[in-house]
C-alpha positions in Angstrom: -27.2 -5.2 2.2 -28.3 -8.0 3.9 -27.0 -8.6 7.8 -25.0 -5.8 8.8 -23.3 -6.1 12.4 -24.7 -3.9 15.3 -21.7 -1.8 15.7 -21.3 -1.0 12.3 -22.3 2.5 10.7 -24.5 2.7 7.7 -24.1 5.8 5.5 -24.1 6.8 1.8 -21.0 6.8 -0.1 -20.3 10.2 -0.4 -20.4 10.4 3.2 -17.4 7.5 3.5 -14.9 9.4 0.8 -13.3 13.0 0.0 -14.2 14.8 -2.7 -14.7 13.1 -5.8 -12.3 14.1 -8.9 -14.0 13.5 -12.1 -11.8 13.4 -15.3 -14.6 14.1 -17.4 -13.9 16.7 -20.5 -12.4 16.2 -23.6 -10.8 13.4 -24.9 -6.8 13.7 -25.0 -5.1 13.3 -27.9 -3.4 10.0 -27.7 0.7 9.7 -28.7 3.0 6.9 -29.2 4.5 7.8 -26.0 4.5 9.9 -23.1 2.5 9.7 -20.0 0.2 6.5 -19.8 -3.3 7.2 -19.9 -5.3 5.1 -17.4 -8.6 4.4 -19.3 -11.7 2.3 -18.0 -10.3 -0.4 -19.9 -7.5 -0.5 -17.4 -9.8 -1.0 -14.4 -10.7 -4.5 -13.7 -11.3 -6.5 -10.4 -9.3 -4.2 -8.3 -6.3 -3.8 -10.1 -5.0 -1.6 -13.1 -3.8 -3.8 -16.0 -1.7 -1.4 -17.9 -1.4 -4.1 -20.8 -5.1 -4.3 -21.5 -4.8 -0.6 -23.5 -1.4 1.0 -23.8 -2.1 4.4 -24.6 -0.3 7.6 -24.2 -0.6 11.5 -23.8 2.0 14.1 -24.0 3.4 14.9 -20.7 2.3 18.9 -21.2 -1.3 17.6 -22.4 -1.4 14.9 -18.9 -0.7 17.7 -17.0 -3.5 19.6 -18.3 -6.0 16.5 -17.4 -4.7 16.6 -13.9 -5.3 20.2 -12.8 -8.4 18.5 -11.0 -6.5 16.4 -8.6 -3.5 14.6 -9.2 -3.7 10.5 -8.5 -1.6 9.2 -5.2 -0.4 6.1 -4.1 -3.6 4.3 -2.5 -6.4 6.3 -3.8 -9.6 5.1 -5.3 -10.3 4.7 -9.0 -13.9 4.1 -9.8 -15.2 3.6 -13.6 -18.7 5.2 -14.3 -19.7 3.4 -17.6 -18.0 1.2 -19.9 -17.7 -0.6 -17.7 -19.6 0.6 -14.3 -18.6 -0.4 -11.1 -14.9 -1.6 -12.0 -12.4 -0.5 -9.0 -8.7 0.0 -8.5 -6.1 1.5 -6.2 -3.6 3.6 -7.6 -0.1 2.0 -7.6 2.0 4.3 -9.4 2.1 8.2 -9.8 3.4 8.4 -13.2 0.0 8.1 -14.9 -2.4 10.4 -16.3 -6.5 9.3 -15.9 -9.3 9.4 -18.8 -12.7 10.0 -18.8 -15.2 8.0 -17.6 -12.9 7.2 -14.4 -12.9 9.1 -11.0 -10.7 9.3 -8.2 -11.4 9.3 -4.5 -9.8 8.2 -0.9 -11.7 7.3 1.9 -12.7 9.8 4.6 -9.5 10.1 7.5 -10.7 8.0 10.7 -13.7 6.7 8.8 -13.0 4.5 5.6 -9.7 3.2 4.7 -9.0 2.9 0.6 -8.6 -0.9 0.8 -11.9 -1.4 2.5 -13.5 1.2 0.0 -12.2 -0.8 -2.7 -13.5 -4.1 -1.4 -17.1 -2.5 -0.7 -17.4 -1.2 -4.0 -16.5 -4.7 -5.8 -18.8 -6.6 -3.4 -22.1 -7.5 -4.7 -24.1 -5.6 -2.5 -22.4 -2.3 -3.9 -22.7 -3.1 -7.5 -26.1 -4.1 -7.5 -27.1 -1.1 -6.0 -25.2 0.8 -8.7 -26.9 -1.3 -11.5 -30.4 -0.3 -10.0 -29.1 3.0 -9.9 -27.2 3.6 -13.6 -28.7 4.8 -16.6 -28.0 3.7 -20.4 -29.1 1.1 -23.0 -26.0 -0.1 -24.5 -23.6 0.6 -22.1 -24.6 1.3 -18.6 -23.3 4.6 -16.5 -24.1 6.6 -13.5 -23.9 10.2 -12.7 -21.6 11.5 -10.0 -24.5 13.1 -8.1 -26.6 9.8 -7.7 -23.3 7.9 -5.9 -24.4 9.9 -2.6 -27.4 7.0 -3.0 -25.1 4.2 -2.6 -25.4 3.0 1.1 -22.1 1.3 2.3 -21.7 -0.6 5.7 -19.2 1.2 7.6 -16.9 -0.8 10.2 -14.7 0.4 12.6 -11.2 1.3 10.7 -9.9 -1.2 12.8 -12.0 -3.7 11.6 -12.1 -2.6 8.0 -8.0 -3.1 8.0 -8.7 -6.8 9.6 -11.0 -7.6 6.9 -8.9 -5.9 4.2 -6.0 -8.5 5.6 -8.1 -11.4 5.5 -9.5 -10.7 1.8 -5.6 -10.8 0.8 -4.5 -13.1 2.5 -7.4 -15.4 1.2 -6.9 -14.6 -2.6 -2.9 -15.2 -1.9 
């Protein structure tokens, strides 16, 4: 991880987040209109790019996909494979989530969603993800291995300040 301030905590990723909602299962039937399906292709560099892959599913099938948990504004989306380790915050709730995407949120009082996103995007976390991944043509990670990813966790006030600084610096 490199140098970490003494007052920051160091803990496994799963200790910093709430439940992981995994949308794996059968592939939904695509259609020309309906509920927008966010796939791993849409999640890039901290944002959801809806134009990269405009796919839709029937609203009834979307409801079935979301029975495990509806995406709420600010939730963290994380790609488990193809590509591994891309992250974005949910910016709209009228979406369905596809396979290879998991959703979670920072544990209240321990990890903000924005800081969590920046941590997951950062090189220290990305190196850990790559070392824990498997696959020859497309790297992936099992949800059970996420507990082995170690996070540096500053106090929430510092997380908010870091988030503000990053957002200001990227414009």
